[in-house]
PLY file of the C-alpha trace (Angstrom):
ply
format ascii 1.0
element vertex 301
property float x
property float y
property float z
element edge 300
property int vertex1
property int vertex2
end_header
0.00 0.00 0.00
1.28 3.52 -0.73
2.26 6.10 1.87
2.11 9.87 1.55
3.65 12.77 3.44
0.77 14.99 4.53
0.50 17.68 7.20
3.97 16.77 8.44
3.26 13.05 9.01
3.21 9.83 6.98
-0.23 8.54 6.07
-0.79 5.02 4.77
-3.59 4.78 2.23
-5.12 2.57 -0.43
-7.25 3.35 -3.48
-9.93 1.42 -5.32
-11.20 2.13 -8.80
-10.04 4.44 -11.54
-8.33 7.75 -10.85
-10.15 10.58 -12.54
-13.58 9.41 -11.44
-15.19 11.39 -8.59
-13.04 10.82 -5.52
-14.56 9.51 -2.29
-12.49 9.80 0.88
-13.44 7.36 3.65
-12.51 8.31 7.23
-12.71 5.58 9.86
-13.44 5.90 13.57
-11.69 5.65 16.91
-8.76 3.28 16.85
-10.01 1.66 13.66
-7.61 1.03 10.83
-8.57 1.57 7.21
-9.30 -2.15 6.85
-12.48 -1.49 8.87
-13.78 -0.11 5.57
-14.24 -3.62 4.18
-12.88 -4.27 0.70
-16.29 -5.41 -0.51
-17.88 -2.16 0.67
-15.13 -0.16 -1.06
-15.72 -2.11 -4.27
-19.46 -1.46 -3.99
-18.71 2.26 -3.88
-16.41 1.89 -6.91
-19.26 0.15 -8.72
-21.36 3.25 -8.08
-18.86 5.45 -9.88
-16.24 6.50 -7.33
-12.48 6.51 -7.00
-12.35 5.35 -3.40
-9.61 6.28 -0.92
-9.29 4.67 2.50
-6.45 5.45 4.89
-5.08 5.02 8.38
-5.70 8.05 10.56
-2.71 9.43 12.44
-1.60 7.23 15.36
-3.31 4.12 13.95
-2.35 1.35 11.56
0.70 2.09 9.45
0.46 5.89 9.61
2.76 7.95 11.84
2.67 7.27 15.58
2.87 10.34 17.80
4.23 8.73 20.95
6.32 11.80 21.78
3.04 13.53 22.72
2.42 11.26 25.70
-0.47 8.93 26.53
-3.69 10.32 28.03
-5.59 8.30 30.64
-8.59 7.22 28.54
-10.85 6.55 31.52
-10.00 9.93 33.09
-10.60 11.70 29.78
-14.02 10.10 29.39
-14.92 10.87 33.02
-13.99 14.54 32.52
-16.11 14.70 29.38
-19.13 13.14 31.08
-18.75 15.64 33.95
-18.51 18.50 31.41
-14.99 19.39 32.51
-12.16 20.54 30.19
-10.28 17.76 28.40
-6.59 18.06 27.53
-5.63 16.51 24.20
-2.25 16.02 22.46
-3.84 17.04 19.14
-7.26 18.02 17.84
-9.89 17.06 15.32
-8.67 20.06 13.33
-5.26 18.40 13.07
-6.88 15.19 11.86
-8.95 17.12 9.31
-5.78 18.82 8.08
-4.29 15.35 7.62
-7.17 14.57 5.25
-6.65 17.76 3.25
-2.92 17.02 3.08
-3.58 13.48 1.86
-5.79 14.79 -0.93
-2.98 17.18 -1.88
-0.47 14.34 -1.94
-2.71 12.24 -4.19
-3.36 15.22 -6.46
-7.06 15.65 -5.70
-8.43 19.14 -5.15
-11.82 18.10 -3.75
-13.56 14.86 -2.84
-16.80 13.47 -1.58
-16.18 12.63 2.08
-17.74 9.96 4.30
-16.75 9.44 7.92
-17.90 6.93 10.52
-18.07 7.67 14.27
-14.88 9.63 15.12
-14.34 9.72 11.36
-17.65 11.53 11.04
-16.40 14.18 13.45
-13.25 14.58 11.36
-15.32 14.74 8.18
-17.52 17.46 9.69
-14.42 19.40 10.74
-12.97 19.05 7.24
-16.18 20.47 5.75
-16.12 23.36 8.25
-12.43 24.28 8.02
-11.60 23.22 4.44
-14.93 23.67 2.62
-13.39 23.82 -0.85
-12.06 20.28 -0.38
-15.46 18.68 0.35
-17.93 18.09 -2.49
-20.43 16.22 -0.34
-20.46 15.14 3.30
-21.75 11.87 4.73
-21.65 11.62 8.52
-22.29 8.09 9.79
-23.09 7.18 13.43
-21.39 10.36 14.58
-22.09 13.55 16.54
-21.73 17.32 16.51
-20.00 17.22 19.88
-23.04 18.88 21.46
-22.55 18.23 25.17
-26.27 18.23 25.93
-26.78 15.02 23.92
-27.30 11.75 25.79
-24.24 9.60 26.46
-23.77 6.03 25.42
-24.97 3.20 27.63
-22.71 2.03 30.48
-22.34 -1.36 28.78
-21.22 0.22 25.48
-18.81 2.64 27.14
-17.48 -0.13 29.37
-16.78 -2.36 26.39
-14.95 0.43 24.60
-12.73 1.06 27.65
-12.06 -2.60 28.41
-8.38 -3.59 28.92
-6.25 -3.75 25.81
-5.25 -7.21 24.58
-1.84 -8.72 25.11
-1.80 -10.99 22.08
-3.63 -11.82 18.86
-6.14 -14.20 20.46
-7.02 -11.65 23.12
-7.46 -9.01 20.40
-10.00 -11.20 18.62
-11.87 -11.97 21.85
-11.96 -8.29 22.84
-13.30 -7.28 19.43
-16.10 -9.84 19.73
-17.04 -8.48 23.17
-17.00 -4.88 21.94
-19.07 -5.45 18.84
-21.57 -7.63 20.67
-22.02 -4.66 23.03
-22.16 -1.84 20.47
-23.21 -3.62 17.28
-26.51 -3.85 15.42
-29.19 -5.84 17.26
-31.40 -6.00 14.18
-28.84 -7.82 12.05
-26.98 -11.14 12.42
-23.74 -10.86 14.38
-20.93 -11.91 12.02
-18.42 -13.21 14.56
-16.03 -14.76 11.98
-15.70 -11.41 10.19
-15.17 -9.54 13.47
-12.52 -12.02 14.59
-10.73 -12.03 11.24
-10.61 -8.23 11.01
-9.35 -7.95 14.60
-6.59 -10.49 13.89
-5.53 -8.65 10.74
-5.53 -5.31 12.55
-3.45 -6.73 15.43
-0.89 -8.24 13.06
-0.78 -5.10 10.92
-0.19 -2.58 13.73
-1.16 -2.82 17.40
-0.84 0.63 18.98
-3.19 1.34 21.91
-1.49 4.64 22.82
-2.79 6.09 19.57
-6.34 5.11 20.50
-6.08 7.09 23.74
-4.80 10.17 21.90
-7.58 9.94 19.30
-10.17 9.62 22.07
-8.80 12.71 23.77
-8.99 14.63 20.48
-12.65 13.73 20.07
-13.66 14.47 23.64
-11.72 17.74 23.85
-13.55 19.23 20.88
-16.18 21.91 21.32
-19.61 21.54 19.79
-19.58 21.99 16.02
-23.30 22.78 15.88
-23.04 26.49 15.08
-20.17 26.04 12.62
-22.02 23.26 10.79
-24.77 25.76 9.96
-22.32 27.32 7.48
-21.69 24.03 5.62
-23.11 24.47 2.14
-22.26 21.20 0.38
-24.92 18.48 0.04
-24.93 16.38 3.19
-26.28 13.07 4.43
-26.48 11.77 7.99
-26.80 8.02 8.56
-27.45 6.77 12.07
-28.61 3.57 13.71
-31.86 3.83 15.61
-30.41 1.34 18.12
-26.90 2.76 18.51
-25.89 2.23 22.17
-22.57 4.09 21.95
-23.58 7.27 20.10
-27.37 7.44 20.57
-29.58 8.30 17.61
-30.26 11.75 19.06
-26.72 12.64 17.96
-27.52 11.84 14.35
-30.75 13.83 14.49
-28.84 16.75 16.00
-26.22 16.55 13.23
-28.84 16.61 10.47
-30.58 19.58 12.07
-27.32 21.51 12.24
-26.37 21.13 8.57
-28.62 23.13 6.21
-30.57 20.84 3.89
-28.99 17.65 5.19
-30.81 14.39 4.58
-31.26 12.06 7.55
-31.44 8.28 7.32
-32.24 6.53 10.60
-31.88 2.76 10.22
-33.92 0.52 12.48
-31.88 -2.29 14.01
-28.55 -0.61 13.28
-26.15 -0.03 16.17
-22.63 1.34 16.16
-21.21 -0.66 13.28
-21.70 -1.23 9.55
-23.37 -4.66 9.19
-22.87 -6.32 5.83
-26.60 -6.48 4.97
-26.59 -2.65 4.95
-23.60 -2.18 2.64
-25.66 -1.92 -0.55
-28.03 0.60 1.01
-25.23 2.66 2.52
-23.40 2.64 -0.83
-26.55 3.77 -2.62
-27.11 6.58 -0.12
-23.51 7.84 -0.35
-23.69 7.67 -4.14
-26.98 9.56 -4.01
-25.68 12.55 -2.06
-22.53 12.57 -4.22
-24.68 12.58 -7.36
-26.66 15.55 -6.08
-23.39 17.38 -5.49
-22.12 16.55 -8.98
-25.39 17.73 -10.55
-25.20 20.98 -8.59
-21.63 21.57 -9.76
-22.62 20.88 -13.36
-25.51 23.33 -13.14
-23.23 26.05 -11.80
-20.62 25.38 -14.49
0 1
1 2
2 3
3 4
4 5
5 6
6 7
7 8
8 9
9 10
10 11
11 12
12 13
13 14
14 15
15 16
16 17
17 18
18 19
19 20
20 21
21 22
22 23
23 24
24 25
25 26
26 27
27 28
28 29
29 30
30 31
31 32
32 33
33 34
34 35
35 36
36 37
37 38
38 39
39 40
40 41
41 42
42 43
43 44
44 45
45 46
46 47
47 48
48 49
49 50
50 51
51 52
52 53
53 54
54 55
55 56
56 57
57 58
58 59
59 60
60 61
61 62
62 63
63 64
64 65
65 66
66 67
67 68
68 69
69 70
70 71
71 72
72 73
73 74
74 75
75 76
76 77
77 78
78 79
79 80
80 81
81 82
82 83
83 84
84 85
85 86
86 87
87 88
88 89
89 90
90 91
91 92
92 93
93 94
94 95
95 96
96 97
97 98
98 99
99 100
100 101
101 102
102 103
103 104
104 105
105 106
106 107
107 108
108 109
109 110
110 111
111 112
112 113
113 114
114 115
115 116
116 117
117 118
118 119
119 120
120 121
121 122
122 123
123 124
124 125
125 126
126 127
127 128
128 129
129 130
130 131
131 132
132 133
133 134
134 135
135 136
136 137
137 138
138 139
139 140
140 141
141 142
142 143
143 144
144 145
145 146
146 147
147 148
148 149
149 150
150 151
151 152
152 153
153 154
154 155
155 156
156 157
157 158
158 159
159 160
160 161
161 162
162 163
163 164
164 165
165 166
166 167
167 168
168 169
169 170
170 171
171 172
172 173
173 174
174 175
175 176
176 177
177 178
178 179
179 180
180 181
181 182
182 183
183 184
184 185
185 186
186 187
187 188
188 189
189 190
190 191
191 192
192 193
193 194
194 195
195 196
196 197
197 198
198 199
199 200
200 201
201 202
202 203
203 204
204 205
205 206
206 207
207 208
208 209
209 210
210 211
211 212
212 213
213 214
214 215
215 216
216 217
217 218
218 219
219 220
220 221
221 222
222 223
223 224
224 225
225 226
226 227
227 228
228 229
229 230
230 231
231 232
232 233
233 234
234 235
235 236
236 237
237 238
238 239
239 240
240 241
241 242
242 243
243 244
244 245
245 246
246 247
247 248
248 249
249 250
250 251
251 252
252 253
253 254
254 255
255 256
256 257
257 258
258 259
259 260
260 261
261 262
262 263
263 264
264 265
265 266
266 267
267 268
268 269
269 270
270 271
271 272
272 273
273 274
274 275
275 276
276 277
277 278
278 279
279 280
280 281
281 282
282 283
283 284
284 285
285 286
286 287
287 288
288 289
289 290
290 291
291 292
292 293
293 294
294 295
295 296
296 297
297 298
298 299
299 300
């Protein structure tokens, strides 16, 4: 897989499809490597006309590790956030959004359709706010505006997310199964073999829990984006699970209300993951908002 220098760090990325077609940048969530955007889902998006880019966020996978910035106490950071106290973070969502803009520069793409999941949705929103010329359309999936009045995740979901890190490959697979049983989609079959296989591949590819703590701090230290999202003018789509126990559906509703003209898709039975039976629908929805953006550009031209 190629690597690019962007925003002063190295970012590992992979592309699917034909360069020159409308670019779609996929931003994954907390501690999740780019392989969490399954190859089959990426190919489905290619089939719908996109040049798809997935990548490892900073501090995760094969991208640069920022260990010199120290390791936040994840439990203390979450406790401070829940108590509405200030959170110290080694870097910010703005830094992560700048990484995305820098990656597009390195690949030679001026603007792209952008889809982000969970923490990736927060980064995608920040990219649309701070680098609007780079975002043709915005899809925010199972994410939040950072509005601190929104309900928190369930104790079981938060507890699973903060469970002890694994010490070996087998423990990594077992932990992933526990997490996704706690936060996943109750309305769809639980695909344990896929969860275990992806966790094993991620562990073998790059196990770096310190980066997860720094990403968590970046997310929880951010102020609400609600007011700034009101200035986002690109076509936007919000996808959220009705049964998300980690980022409750109210967060998706709040996001759609904040972005002018945003479409909202609330999926019954969906939790905080992307179950395979939804891939075709999610691909269609992302392609739909991207198509609206392309039609708008053509009309202006």
